[in-house]
PALO-89433 format. One record per residue (C-alpha): x, y, z; residue number from 1; residue in three letters. Coordinates in steps of 0.1 Angstrom, whole numbers. Layout:
# PALO-89433
<<X Y Z> NUM ALA>;
...
This chain:
# PALO-89433
<<-73 -438 132> 1 MET>;
<<-53 -460 152> 2 ASN>;
<<-18 -447 161> 3 LEU>;
<<-9 -474 184> 4 ARG>;
<<26 -485 184> 5 ALA>;
<<27 -521 175> 6 ASN>;
<<62 -530 173> 7 THR>;
<<96 -519 189> 8 MET>;
<<127 -509 169> 9 LYS>;
<<160 -502 187> 10 ASP>;
<<141 -495 219> 11 SER>;
<<117 -470 205> 12 ARG>;
<<81 -477 192> 13 ALA>;
<<71 -478 158> 14 VAL>;
<<36 -472 144> 15 PRO>;
<<24 -500 123> 16 THR>;
<<-4 -495 97> 17 GLY>;
<<-10 -458 102> 18 VAL>;
<<5 -448 68> 19 LEU>;
<<-11 -475 48> 20 THR>;
<<-47 -460 59> 21 ARG>;
<<-36 -424 52> 22 LEU>;
<<-21 -426 17> 23 ALA>;
<<-35 -449 -7> 24 THR>;
<<-9 -442 -34> 25 THR>;
<<21 -459 -19> 26 GLY>;
<<46 -449 7> 27 ILE>;
<<77 -470 13> 28 TYR>;
<<99 -463 42> 29 LEU>;
<<136 -471 37> 30 LEU>;
<<150 -482 69> 31 CYS>;
<<185 -483 82> 32 ASP>;
<<198 -459 57> 33 ILE>;
<<228 -440 72> 34 PRO>;
<<223 -403 78> 35 ARG>;
<<256 -394 62> 36 ASP>;
<<245 -412 29> 37 LEU>;
<<212 -396 31> 38 GLN>;
<<226 -360 38> 39 ALA>;
<<251 -367 12> 40 THR>;
<<227 -378 -15> 41 ALA>;
<<203 -347 -8> 42 ARG>;
<<233 -323 -10> 43 ALA>;
<<242 -335 -44> 44 ARG>;
<<204 -337 -55> 45 ALA>;
<<200 -300 -44> 46 VAL>;
<<232 -289 -60> 47 THR>;
<<218 -307 -92> 48 GLU>;
<<185 -291 -89> 49 GLY>;
<<164 -323 -83> 50 THR>;
<<152 -343 -53> 51 THR>;
<<160 -374 -35> 52 LEU>;
<<124 -387 -46> 53 ARG>;
<<133 -380 -82> 54 ARG>;
<<167 -395 -81> 55 VAL>;
<<149 -428 -63> 56 LEU>;
<<119 -428 -89> 57 LEU>;
<<147 -426 -119> 58 ARG>;
<<165 -454 -103> 59 ALA>;
<<135 -477 -97> 60 LEU>;
<<123 -468 -135> 61 ARG>;
<<159 -478 -149> 62 GLU>;
<<160 -509 -128> 63 TYR>;
<<124 -519 -138> 64 ALA>;
<<132 -513 -174> 65 ALA>;
<<163 -536 -172> 66 GLY>;
<<185 -505 -182> 67 THR>;
<<202 -507 -149> 68 TRP>;
<<213 -534 -128> 69 THR>;
<<233 -532 -95> 70 PRO>;
<<269 -547 -97> 71 ARG>;
<<269 -584 -83> 72 PRO>;
<<294 -574 -58> 73 ASP>;
<<271 -543 -42> 74 THR>;
<<255 -555 -11> 75 THR>;
<<238 -536 16> 76 PRO>;
<<267 -538 39> 77 SER>;
<<291 -528 11> 78 SER>;
<<272 -497 3> 79 MET>;
<<276 -481 37> 80 MET>;
């Protein structure tokens, strides 16, 4: 297994290709998610007895099925 860091992000080494070799079912890393947004979402999920994984899976299923569409004015910069 090759654990070399092949790219740099924010002055830190980021290993590339490692997760792809370890898991074949699909791992998606979401970059640049503000920590406060992640913490708030995780806290709400815990309060509601679920996980962020389940929240994200449901959102993806609804989006794929066409039952949920982000508002046109919602952009990554306005969501932060």
